[in-house]
Every structure is written in structure tokens, then in C-alpha cells.
C-alpha positions as CSV (number, residue, x, y, z in Angstrom):
1,X,-3.1,-11.5,14.5
2,X,-3.3,-8.4,12.3
3,X,-1.5,-8.7,9.0
4,X,1.5,-6.4,8.6
5,X,2.3,-6.3,4.9
6,X,5.5,-4.7,3.7
7,X,5.4,-2.4,0.6
8,X,8.8,-3.4,-0.6
9,X,11.2,-0.9,-2.1
10,X,12.9,-1.5,-5.5
11,X,16.7,-1.9,-5.2
12,X,18.7,-0.2,-8.0
13,X,22.2,-0.8,-9.2
14,X,24.7,2.1,-9.6
15,X,23.8,2.4,-13.2
16,X,20.1,2.9,-12.3
17,X,18.9,-0.5,-13.5
18,X,16.8,-2.7,-11.2
19,X,18.6,-5.2,-9.1
20,X,16.2,-8.1,-9.3
21,X,18.4,-10.4,-7.3
22,X,18.6,-8.0,-4.4
23,X,14.8,-7.6,-4.6
24,X,14.3,-11.4,-4.3
25,X,16.7,-11.5,-1.3
26,X,15.0,-8.6,0.4
27,X,11.6,-10.2,0.0
28,X,12.8,-13.4,1.7
29,X,14.5,-11.5,4.5
30,X,11.4,-9.4,5.3
31,X,9.2,-12.5,5.4
32,X,11.7,-14.3,7.5
33,X,11.7,-11.3,9.9
34,X,7.9,-11.7,10.4
35,X,6.1,-9.9,7.6
36,X,2.7,-11.3,6.8
37,X,3.1,-10.6,3.2
38,X,4.6,-8.2,0.6
39,X,2.9,-5.4,-1.3
40,X,4.8,-5.4,-4.6
41,X,5.2,-2.5,-7.0
42,X,3.5,0.2,-4.9
43,X,4.5,3.8,-4.2
44,X,7.4,2.7,-2.0
45,X,8.7,0.8,-5.0
46,X,8.9,3.9,-7.1
47,X,6.4,2.2,-9.4
48,X,5.7,5.1,-11.7
49,X,9.5,5.5,-12.4
50,X,9.5,1.9,-13.7
51,X,8.6,0.7,-17.2
52,X,5.8,-1.7,-17.7
53,X,8.3,-4.5,-18.3
54,X,10.2,-3.6,-15.2
55,X,7.0,-3.6,-13.2
56,X,6.3,-7.2,-14.4
57,X,9.8,-8.4,-13.7
58,X,10.0,-6.8,-10.2
59,X,6.7,-8.7,-9.3
60,X,8.2,-11.9,-10.6
61,X,11.4,-11.3,-8.5
62,X,9.2,-10.7,-5.4
63,X,7.1,-13.8,-6.0
64,X,10.4,-15.8,-6.3
65,X,11.5,-14.6,-2.9
66,X,8.1,-15.0,-1.4
67,X,7.9,-18.7,-2.3
68,X,4.2,-19.0,-1.9
69,X,3.7,-16.3,0.8
70,X,1.0,-13.6,0.4
71,X,1.9,-11.1,-2.3
72,X,-0.4,-8.2,-3.3
73,X,0.6,-6.7,-6.6
74,X,0.0,-3.0,-7.2
75,X,-1.1,-2.6,-10.9
76,X,-2.3,1.0,-10.9
77,X,-1.6,3.2,-13.9
78,X,-3.1,6.3,-15.5
79,X,-4.7,4.3,-18.3
80,X,-7.1,1.3,-17.9
81,X,-5.4,-0.8,-20.6
82,X,-2.0,-0.8,-18.9
83,X,-3.6,-1.6,-15.5
84,X,-5.5,-4.6,-16.9
85,X,-2.3,-5.8,-18.6
86,X,-0.4,-5.6,-15.3
87,X,-3.3,-7.3,-13.5
88,X,-3.6,-10.2,-15.8
89,X,0.2,-10.7,-15.7
90,X,0.0,-10.6,-11.8
91,X,-2.6,-13.3,-11.9
92,X,-0.6,-15.5,-14.3
93,X,2.5,-15.0,-12.3
94,X,0.9,-16.2,-9.1
95,X,0.1,-13.1,-7.1
96,X,-2.4,-13.5,-4.2
97,X,-4.2,-10.2,-4.9
98,X,-4.0,-7.0,-6.8
99,X,-4.4,-3.4,-5.8
100,X,-4.6,0.0,-7.7
101,X,-4.6,3.7,-7.1
102,X,-7.4,5.4,-9.1
103,X,-6.4,7.0,-12.4
104,X,-4.8,10.4,-11.8
105,X,-3.4,13.6,-13.3
106,X,-6.2,14.4,-15.8
107,X,-8.9,15.2,-13.2
108,X,-11.0,12.1,-13.7
109,X,-14.4,12.2,-12.1
110,X,-16.4,9.6,-10.0
111,X,-17.8,7.9,-13.1
112,X,-14.3,7.3,-14.4
113,X,-13.1,5.8,-11.1
114,X,-16.1,3.5,-10.9
115,X,-15.6,2.2,-14.5
116,X,-11.9,1.8,-13.8
117,X,-12.3,-0.3,-10.7
118,X,-15.1,-2.4,-12.1
119,X,-13.0,-3.1,-15.3
120,X,-10.1,-4.1,-13.1
121,X,-12.2,-6.4,-10.9
122,X,-13.8,-8.0,-14.0
123,X,-10.4,-8.7,-15.6
124,X,-9.1,-11.1,-13.0
125,X,-10.4,-13.6,-10.5
126,X,-8.0,-12.4,-7.8
127,X,-9.1,-10.3,-4.8
128,X,-8.8,-6.6,-5.6
129,X,-7.9,-3.8,-3.1
130,X,-8.7,-0.2,-3.8
131,X,-5.7,2.0,-3.0
132,X,-7.0,5.3,-1.5
133,X,-4.2,7.9,-1.2
134,X,-6.0,11.3,-1.5
135,X,-2.9,13.3,-1.0
136,X,-1.7,12.1,-4.4
137,X,-4.9,11.3,-6.3
138,X,-7.7,13.4,-4.8
139,X,-10.5,12.9,-2.2
140,X,-13.4,10.5,-2.5
141,X,-16.2,10.3,0.0
142,X,-16.9,7.2,2.1
143,X,-20.3,6.6,0.5
144,X,-18.8,6.6,-3.0
145,X,-15.9,4.4,-1.9
146,X,-18.4,2.0,-0.5
147,X,-20.3,2.0,-3.8
148,X,-17.2,0.9,-5.6
149,X,-16.2,-1.7,-3.0
150,X,-19.7,-3.2,-2.9
151,X,-20.0,-3.2,-6.7
152,X,-18.0,-6.4,-7.2
153,X,-17.6,-9.4,-5.0
154,X,-13.9,-9.6,-5.6
155,X,-13.2,-6.1,-4.4
156,X,-12.4,-7.2,-0.9
157,X,-10.3,-4.5,0.7
158,X,-9.0,-1.0,0.7
159,X,-5.5,0.4,1.4
160,X,-6.5,3.5,3.2
161,X,-3.6,6.1,3.2
162,X,-5.4,9.0,4.9
163,X,-5.9,10.3,8.5
164,X,-9.6,10.9,8.2
165,X,-10.5,8.0,10.5
166,X,-14.2,9.0,10.7
167,X,-14.2,8.4,6.9
168,X,-12.4,5.1,7.3
169,X,-14.8,3.9,10.0
170,X,-17.7,4.8,7.7
171,X,-16.2,2.7,4.9
172,X,-15.9,-0.2,7.3
173,X,-19.5,0.2,8.4
174,X,-20.8,0.5,4.9
175,X,-18.8,-2.5,3.4
176,X,-17.6,-4.8,6.2
177,X,-14.5,-5.3,4.1
178,X,-10.9,-5.4,5.1
179,X,-9.1,-2.2,5.7
180,X,-5.3,-1.8,5.5
181,X,-4.0,1.3,7.2
182,X,-1.4,3.1,5.0
183,X,-0.2,6.0,7.2
184,X,2.6,4.7,9.4
185,X,2.6,7.8,11.7
186,X,-1.1,7.1,12.5
187,X,-0.9,3.3,12.7
188,X,-2.1,3.2,16.3
189,X,-5.0,5.6,15.5
190,X,-6.1,3.5,12.5
191,X,-6.2,0.3,14.5
192,X,-8.1,2.0,17.3
193,X,-10.7,3.1,14.7
194,X,-11.1,-0.3,13.2
195,X,-8.3,-0.9,10.6
196,X,-7.8,-4.7,10.3
197,X,-4.2,-4.7,9.0
198,X,-1.6,-2.3,7.6
199,X,0.8,-1.7,4.7
200,X,3.4,0.9,5.6
201,X,6.7,2.1,4.0
202,X,8.6,2.1,7.2
203,X,7.7,-1.6,7.8
204,X,10.7,-2.2,5.4
205,X,13.1,-1.6,8.3
206,X,10.9,-1.1,11.4
207,X,8.5,-4.0,11.2
208,X,9.0,-5.2,14.8
209,X,8.1,-1.8,16.1
210,X,4.7,-1.9,14.5
211,X,4.1,-5.5,15.6
212,X,4.8,-4.3,19.2
213,X,2.3,-1.5,18.8
214,X,-0.4,-3.9,17.6
215,X,0.3,-6.5,20.2
216,X,0.3,-3.9,23.0
217,X,-3.1,-2.4,21.9
218,X,-4.6,-5.9,21.4
219,X,-3.4,-6.8,24.9
220,X,-5.0,-3.8,26.4
221,X,-1.8,-2.0,27.1
222,X,-2.5,1.4,25.6
223,X,0.4,3.3,27.3
224,X,2.9,0.8,25.8
225,X,1.3,1.1,22.4
226,X,1.5,4.9,22.6
227,X,5.2,4.7,23.6
228,X,6.0,2.4,20.7
229,X,4.2,4.7,18.3
230,X,6.1,7.7,19.6
231,X,9.4,5.9,18.9
232,X,8.2,5.1,15.4
233,X,7.1,8.7,14.9
234,X,10.5,10.0,16.1
235,X,12.1,8.0,13.2
236,X,9.5,9.3,10.7
237,X,10.1,12.9,11.8
238,X,13.8,12.4,11.3
239,X,13.1,11.0,7.8
240,X,10.9,13.9,6.9
241,X,13.6,16.3,8.0
242,X,16.3,14.5,6.0
243,X,14.6,14.2,2.6
244,X,12.1,12.2,0.6
245,X,10.7,8.9,1.7
246,X,12.5,6.9,-1.0
247,X,16.0,7.9,-0.1
248,X,15.5,7.9,3.6
249,X,13.9,4.4,3.6
250,X,16.7,3.1,1.6
251,X,19.3,4.8,3.8
252,X,17.9,3.0,6.9
253,X,17.6,-0.3,5.0
254,X,21.3,0.0,4.1
255,X,22.0,0.7,7.8
256,X,20.3,-2.6,8.4
257,X,22.6,-4.3,6.0
258,X,20.6,-4.5,2.8
259,X,22.1,-3.4,-0.5
260,X,19.2,-1.5,-2.1
261,X,21.0,1.4,-3.8
262,X,19.4,4.9,-4.0
263,X,16.3,6.3,-5.6
264,X,15.8,6.5,-9.4
265,X,16.1,9.8,-11.3
266,X,14.7,12.4,-11.4
267,X,15.4,12.1,-7.7
268,X,18.8,13.4,-7.0
269,X,21.3,11.4,-4.8
270,X,21.0,11.9,-1.1
271,X,23.9,14.0,0.3
272,X,26.2,12.2,2.7
273,X,25.5,14.9,5.3
274,X,21.8,14.2,5.2
275,X,22.4,10.5,5.6
276,X,24.6,11.1,8.6
277,X,22.0,13.5,10.1
278,X,19.3,10.9,9.6
279,X,21.2,8.1,11.2
280,X,22.3,10.3,14.1
281,X,18.7,11.4,14.8
282,X,17.5,7.8,14.7
283,X,20.3,6.5,17.0
284,X,18.2,6.4,20.1
285,X,15.7,4.1,18.3
286,X,18.2,1.9,16.5
287,X,16.9,-1.2,18.2
288,X,14.6,-1.5,15.2
289,X,17.7,-2.4,13.1
290,X,18.2,-5.6,15.1
């Protein structure tokens, strides 16, 4: 069975502080619902709006709720020193693996990326997953990505958040290592082109939909897989129309009964009208809330 790993959100209280208890409870609920693991502290968790101490404590809250289940800790940061500190903490705390986006903002080049990932891999004994999200951190070619992934034995996977599936297939061919698809709207396409597993924001509230897509494709029922992907994409389109991914994900989680609060500043609160429009647009697909 393909692994569907949930990049869990960070619940916030009304005063903007992290609700660690809610995070532990949400972790347990997602695993009980059928998630194969949790991706902690990633983009969906608003990681770069958290302090280093909050990032460590959120991971500990997830690990508490996971109770031994697979947890991949995102430890990416703009500076290598902070990344290594977060990675070593993740290893001590009991994470199953670590992942990281490449360093960003300052226009780092290939030699910087290579040194960064090798330093990360050398700092821990855990498996390491490269987090490729070119829309946020810039493009890297398949051959260069393969050079990084083949450069250390414990770099075992890539979270591939792009829709260039020729490039993804080339990485698979050049490395033979595990590929997690990261674009929910292209989940079916990624599996068809060789992705092994997936990590997707909308798994937080729509996990069963993606399991149905994977099961249908693996069972040779392409029309059903396409129909299930179309339902998922209708929800994603409604989310894009309603606002940012953080507010809309949390809105739908609240509709499912989870107290996760809103997004952290500088994001502004989501207007009631937008919440109502989102829920109305998703109403034909609300079976995912069951």
C-alpha cells in the first residue's frame, strides 16, 4: 500500500500561541483515520512563522500523539546551523526521519544546496528526505537533484512538490529512491508517473479521498481514480477561490470538528463570508468530512 503521510497543521489559540494539546489530539485522530504517518513542521504547519523553540515543541507534541507511528520532521531553515540544531533535536526526540527545503531567499547556488544537504545528512543517522518545492525555493534539474540524493546513503527520499513529472520520473530513474508526491491536485498524475507515496496538505481533512484514488488506480480502475481526483480538485479549486491554503485548510478541519484556530499573523483572519462560500462550494463533496 502506498504511504499517505499528512503534513499536519499547527493549531493556534485565540491569542496566537500554539495549542500543543490540540496538535497532539489531531495527530492521534489523523492516524486513527488511516494516515500512514505525519509530516511535522512543514509548510502546512506554518513552520516559518514559528520560533525555533516552537518548532521543537510542536514536533514533541506530534510525537506524543503518534505514539510510535511514522513521523517525518521538517527541519528546513535559511541557515545551516539552525537546520542542524532542529535535525539533532528531531533525532533525540524520536522522529523517524527528517526533511528539509533548500536554503532560500538569498539566491543560493547549486554548490550551497549540495553542501547544505550533505551537512544535514552527516549530522544525523536518520533517513533524510529532500523537499523540492520550486515554486517557493527555485528550480533544480533532475541530474543535480540525483547528485544530491546519491551523495549520501541516508538521503533516501524526496518530497516532490512540482508538476514536472518528466523531471520526477528522471529523478526516480537516476536514484531509485522513494518519491513522495506533494501536489494534491496532481496526485493521480504523480502516481501514474511513478511516485511511491504522497504528502499533501488536503490530506488533513480529505485523506479517504486520496486513498480511494490510489486504490482505484492500483486496482486498474482508471475512470474511478479520475472521478475521485476530480472531486478532490473541486474542493481545491474552492479553496483557491476562498483564500490562502492555511485558512482554508483550517476552515475545513473545523467543519470536521477539530479545534485548530486560524492562521498566524501576518495572515489576516478569514472573513466569515469567505468561510461560508468555501463550505457552500464544498457541500457536494462533504462526504470527505465523514
